[in-house]
Short mmCIF file of the C-alpha atoms (twelve columns), coordinates in Angstrom:
data_MODEL
# 
_entry.id   MODEL 
# 
loop_
_atom_site.group_PDB 
_atom_site.id 
_atom_site.type_symbol 
_atom_site.label_atom_id 
_atom_site.label_alt_id 
_atom_site.label_comp_id 
_atom_site.label_asym_id 
_atom_site.label_seq_id 
_atom_site.Cartn_x 
_atom_site.Cartn_y 
_atom_site.Cartn_z 
_atom_site.pdbx_PDB_model_num 
ATOM 1   C CA . UNK A 1   6.557   -61.262 -34.965 1 
ATOM 2   C CA . UNK A 2   4.924   -57.945 -34.990 1 
ATOM 3   C CA . UNK A 3   4.483   -56.195 -38.252 1 
ATOM 4   C CA . UNK A 4   6.839   -53.289 -38.654 1 
ATOM 5   C CA . UNK A 5   5.167   -50.001 -39.153 1 
ATOM 6   C CA . UNK A 6   6.703   -47.730 -41.631 1 
ATOM 7   C CA . UNK A 7   7.190   -44.499 -39.667 1 
ATOM 8   C CA . UNK A 8   9.258   -41.800 -41.201 1 
ATOM 9   C CA . UNK A 9   10.454  -39.143 -38.802 1 
ATOM 10  C CA . UNK A 10  9.573   -35.631 -39.785 1 
ATOM 11  C CA . UNK A 11  12.537  -34.150 -41.399 1 
ATOM 12  C CA . UNK A 12  13.546  -30.562 -40.958 1 
ATOM 13  C CA . UNK A 13  12.926  -28.540 -44.068 1 
ATOM 14  C CA . UNK A 14  15.916  -27.916 -46.227 1 
ATOM 15  C CA . UNK A 15  17.286  -24.510 -45.373 1 
ATOM 16  C CA . UNK A 16  17.592  -22.389 -48.460 1 
ATOM 17  C CA . UNK A 17  17.378  -18.684 -49.079 1 
ATOM 18  C CA . UNK A 18  13.924  -19.177 -50.468 1 
ATOM 19  C CA . UNK A 19  12.738  -21.032 -47.317 1 
ATOM 20  C CA . UNK A 20  14.248  -18.353 -45.066 1 
ATOM 21  C CA . UNK A 21  12.704  -15.460 -46.978 1 
ATOM 22  C CA . UNK A 22  9.398   -17.293 -47.416 1 
ATOM 23  C CA . UNK A 23  9.138   -17.958 -43.661 1 
ATOM 24  C CA . UNK A 24  9.102   -21.753 -43.837 1 
ATOM 25  C CA . UNK A 25  11.979  -22.049 -41.361 1 
ATOM 26  C CA . UNK A 26  10.227  -19.716 -38.924 1 
ATOM 27  C CA . UNK A 27  6.945   -21.641 -39.209 1 
ATOM 28  C CA . UNK A 28  8.769   -24.909 -38.540 1 
ATOM 29  C CA . UNK A 29  10.456  -23.453 -35.425 1 
ATOM 30  C CA . UNK A 30  7.156   -21.980 -34.199 1 
ATOM 31  C CA . UNK A 31  5.421   -25.348 -34.501 1 
ATOM 32  C CA . UNK A 32  8.151   -27.073 -32.519 1 
ATOM 33  C CA . UNK A 33  8.276   -24.447 -29.780 1 
ATOM 34  C CA . UNK A 34  4.569   -23.499 -29.555 1 
ATOM 35  C CA . UNK A 35  4.219   -24.560 -25.902 1 
ATOM 36  C CA . UNK A 36  7.290   -22.580 -24.888 1 
ATOM 37  C CA . UNK A 37  6.047   -19.487 -26.697 1 
ATOM 38  C CA . UNK A 38  2.628   -19.745 -25.021 1 
ATOM 39  C CA . UNK A 39  4.308   -20.134 -21.620 1 
ATOM 40  C CA . UNK A 40  6.508   -17.098 -22.245 1 
ATOM 41  C CA . UNK A 41  3.478   -15.031 -23.290 1 
ATOM 42  C CA . UNK A 42  1.589   -16.034 -20.131 1 
ATOM 43  C CA . UNK A 43  4.586   -15.120 -17.951 1 
ATOM 44  C CA . UNK A 44  4.942   -11.746 -19.690 1 
ATOM 45  C CA . UNK A 45  1.250   -10.993 -19.077 1 
ATOM 46  C CA . UNK A 46  1.597   -11.973 -15.402 1 
ATOM 47  C CA . UNK A 47  4.720   -9.783  -15.073 1 
ATOM 48  C CA . UNK A 48  2.944   -6.761  -16.558 1 
ATOM 49  C CA . UNK A 49  -0.093  -7.303  -14.316 1 
ATOM 50  C CA . UNK A 50  2.101   -7.648  -11.222 1 
ATOM 51  C CA . UNK A 51  3.993   -4.463  -12.029 1 
ATOM 52  C CA . UNK A 52  0.764   -2.526  -12.606 1 
ATOM 53  C CA . UNK A 53  -0.658  -3.780  -9.299  1 
ATOM 54  C CA . UNK A 54  2.525   -2.788  -7.431  1 
ATOM 55  C CA . UNK A 55  2.452   0.700   -8.924  1 
ATOM 56  C CA . UNK A 56  -1.176  1.139   -7.883  1 
ATOM 57  C CA . UNK A 57  -0.328  0.038   -4.339  1 
ATOM 58  C CA . UNK A 58  2.617   2.459   -4.193  1 
ATOM 59  C CA . UNK A 59  0.345   5.310   -5.292  1 
ATOM 60  C CA . UNK A 60  -2.141  4.350   -2.556  1 
ATOM 61  C CA . UNK A 61  0.655   4.188   0.051   1 
ATOM 62  C CA . UNK A 62  1.881   7.674   -0.914  1 
ATOM 63  C CA . UNK A 63  -1.659  9.058   -0.704  1 
ATOM 64  C CA . UNK A 64  -2.159  7.511   2.736   1 
ATOM 65  C CA . UNK A 65  1.194   8.891   3.960   1 
ATOM 66  C CA . UNK A 66  0.170   12.407  2.925   1 
ATOM 67  C CA . UNK A 67  -3.205  11.956  4.604   1 
ATOM 68  C CA . UNK A 68  -1.495  10.720  7.779   1 
ATOM 69  C CA . UNK A 69  0.796   13.770  7.874   1 
ATOM 70  C CA . UNK A 70  -2.194  16.092  7.401   1 
ATOM 71  C CA . UNK A 71  -4.074  14.327  10.180  1 
ATOM 72  C CA . UNK A 72  -1.070  14.562  12.515  1 
ATOM 73  C CA . UNK A 73  -0.809  18.297  11.873  1 
ATOM 74  C CA . UNK A 74  -4.537  18.735  12.487  1 
ATOM 75  C CA . UNK A 75  -4.297  16.777  15.751  1 
ATOM 76  C CA . UNK A 76  -1.300  18.853  16.854  1 
ATOM 77  C CA . UNK A 77  -3.150  22.086  16.068  1 
ATOM 78  C CA . UNK A 78  -6.257  20.994  17.975  1 
ATOM 79  C CA . UNK A 79  -4.135  19.838  20.919  1 
ATOM 80  C CA . UNK A 80  -2.319  23.167  21.134  1 
ATOM 81  C CA . UNK A 81  -5.611  25.077  20.912  1 
ATOM 82  C CA . UNK A 82  -7.045  22.961  23.727  1 
ATOM 83  C CA . UNK A 83  -3.942  23.553  25.837  1 
ATOM 84  C CA . UNK A 84  -4.190  27.290  25.221  1 
ATOM 85  C CA . UNK A 85  -7.913  27.439  26.074  1 
ATOM 86  C CA . UNK A 86  -7.573  25.349  29.223  1 
ATOM 87  C CA . UNK A 87  -4.897  27.531  30.846  1 
ATOM 88  C CA . UNK A 88  -5.985  29.007  34.149  1 
ATOM 89  C CA . UNK A 89  -5.582  32.597  32.948  1 
ATOM 90  C CA . UNK A 90  -7.816  31.960  29.898  1 
ATOM 91  C CA . UNK A 91  -10.455 30.279  32.043  1 
ATOM 92  C CA . UNK A 92  -10.418 33.221  34.475  1 
ATOM 93  C CA . UNK A 93  -10.807 35.667  31.569  1 
ATOM 94  C CA . UNK A 94  -13.748 33.678  30.209  1 
ATOM 95  C CA . UNK A 95  -15.463 33.474  33.582  1 
ATOM 96  C CA . UNK A 96  -15.039 37.201  34.249  1 
ATOM 97  C CA . UNK A 97  -16.320 38.027  30.759  1 
ATOM 98  C CA . UNK A 98  -19.447 35.930  31.302  1 
ATOM 99  C CA . UNK A 99  -20.215 37.668  34.597  1 
ATOM 100 C CA . UNK A 100 -20.587 34.535  36.686  1 
ATOM 101 C CA . UNK A 101 -20.120 34.682  40.468  1 
ATOM 102 C CA . UNK A 102 -17.226 32.172  40.324  1 
ATOM 103 C CA . UNK A 103 -13.886 33.392  41.662  1 
ATOM 104 C CA . UNK A 104 -10.415 31.994  41.989  1 
ATOM 105 C CA . UNK A 105 -9.760  30.409  45.365  1 
ATOM 106 C CA . UNK A 106 -7.656  32.576  47.666  1 
ATOM 107 C CA . UNK A 107 -6.495  29.657  49.807  1 
ATOM 108 C CA . UNK A 108 -4.544  26.790  48.329  1 
ATOM 109 C CA . UNK A 109 -6.168  23.380  48.286  1 
ATOM 110 C CA . UNK A 110 -5.173  20.940  51.003  1 
ATOM 111 C CA . UNK A 111 -5.051  17.163  51.109  1 
ATOM 112 C CA . UNK A 112 -7.354  15.247  53.399  1 
ATOM 113 C CA . UNK A 113 -5.451  12.352  54.850  1 
ATOM 114 C CA . UNK A 114 -7.158  9.114   55.591  1 
ATOM 115 C CA . UNK A 115 -6.412  7.738   59.009  1 
ATOM 116 C CA . UNK A 116 -5.547  4.109   59.473  1 
ATOM 117 C CA . UNK A 117 -8.180  2.549   61.706  1 
ATOM 118 C CA . UNK A 118 -6.694  -0.888  61.443  1 
ATOM 119 C CA . UNK A 119 -3.721  -0.780  63.801  1 
# 
C-alpha cells in the first residue's frame, strides 16, 4: 500500500466584513483568476491598438481621396486648356502672329485609294 499523503485543500477565506474591507477576498479572487485577468488585459491592449491603426488608415484614405479629387480637377483643367489651344482657329491666330509663311489649305484634303493588284 502506498502511504497516504496528507493534503489539505486550500480553503476559501472566511468572508467577514473585516476581510472584505481589508481586501483579503479580492486578493484571493485575483490569485485564482490571474491568468484570466492577464488574458483580458492583453485583449484590451490589442483592441486599442487595432482601433488606433484603423483610425490612422481612415485618415490616410481621406487624405488620398482629397488628393485624387485635386488631381482629377488639375487633369480636367489641363485637358480643356489643350483642347482650347489646339483648335484650328487658335492655331491660325498663332501662326499669323508669328509671321510664318504657312497658310490654311484652300482645297480640302482628298483620300488616295489603293488599287487592288491582286485580282
